[in-house]
N, C-alpha and C positions, 0 to 999 in steps of 0.2 A: 497460520504462522508460516513464515518463509525463512530460509537460511541465506545469510549473506555475511561476508567478512566486512563489516561496517568500518572498523578502525584500521584495517590493513595489517593486522598482526599475524595473519596466516591461519587464524582460527575462525570457524564459522560462528557467527552470532545469530540471534533470533530476532526477526522483525515481526511484530504482532499488533493486532488491533483487537477490539472487543465488540462482540455482538450485543452486549448489554450495558456498556458504559461509554463514557466519553474518553477518547484518546487513542493515540497510535504511539508505539514505543519500539526501541531496540534494546535487546538484552545482551549485554557484553559478557563473553566468557571470561571469567577470572578464576585463578587458582589461589586459594588462601595459603597461609604459612604451613599448614599441615598437608598440603597437596590435594586438598579437596576442591572439586570443581563447583563453582557457584556462578550466579549471574547477577550483574549489576544493571539495574533498569534505568534507561534514559528516556524521558518524554520527548517525542519528536513533534507531536501536534495534538492540539485539543480543538481542532476545527469541527469535528463531527463525532457522533456516536453511532452505535449500531452497525459497525462495519462487519459484514457477514462473509465476505469473500476477498481474497487477495491473490495476486500472481506476480511473478517476477518476469520482466522482459526488458530488453534494451530499447527504449523508446527514442532516445536522442542520438543513437549511432556512435556513442563513445566507447563501446566495447564493454561497458559495465551494466549489470542488471539494475533496473529501476523497480521500485515497489509500487504496485497499482492496487488501490482499494477504494471503497466507497460506502456510503451509508445506504442501508436497505430501508426504503420508504415504508412507513407504517409496519415495521417489522413485528412488533409485539403488542399491537392494539392498545397503545396508551400506557403501557406498564413500565416503560424505560425512559431515561432522559432523552430528549430530542426526538421522540417518536414521530411527531407530526412535522418536524423540520423537513425542508425539501431534501430530496435525494441528491447527494453530491458525489462526484467521481473525482478522485485525486491520483496524482502520481508523485513519487518522491525520487529526486535525482540525488545520487550519492557521490561524494568525493571522499574516498577513504583516507585515513591518516591517523596520527596520534590524537588529533582533535578533529574527528570526522565532521564533514559538512554535508548536510542534506537540505535540499531546497524543495519546498512543497509547491506543487502546481495544481491548479484547479482545471480539470478538463471540462466539466459541465456541472451546473448547479440545479438541474431539474430532471435528473435521471437516476443517479445512484448506482449501486451495485446490489444485485440480489444474492442468491445463494451461490452463484457461479459467475466467474468472469473468465473470458477466453481471449487469447491473442493469436493473430494470424495476419499475414500479408494478404488482405482481401482484394486489393486492386492491382497487384503485381508491380508496385513501385519500389519494392525491396525495403519497405518500412513496416514496422509492426503496428497493426491496427488493433483496436479493442472492441470486443463484442460482449454485450451484457443483456440480460433479461431479468425483469423484476416486475413488481406490481404496477409500475408505470408503463411497461411495455418492453419491446425488444429494440435495442439500439446498436448501431454501428458507428464507431468513431474512427474516421480515417485519420491517420497520423500526418499532420501537416507541419511537424517540427523540422526546421531546417537542419540538415546534417552536413 
């Protein structure tokens, strides 16, 4: 899970995915009539299941954090939905507001994300690159997004 003010109301919301199910969501902080904090869940994507790791980083240089996650290939040996689907790596670009907009981008559809995903400027071009390791191998994705 990651924290991000998705709707621009000044409160941190939760962005999450599931290691055992299909989907990626954001959970909006809401306060009910009694003043109790609750969360309203919004589906962002049902592209993939078994997302095991995530990280926030500004990939497109707009000054806002983006959500990066991916499917862990063969994560649970055939016991979960989409277990043998190809490993996919995604990032979500957010535009906050009362009706927040998020755009899903596929980085790669044959790698995925394992138990960890890291970001770092690996080639010194001042852009955030993505490093992953999983059952498919170790991968470096150089950021080629125009900024």
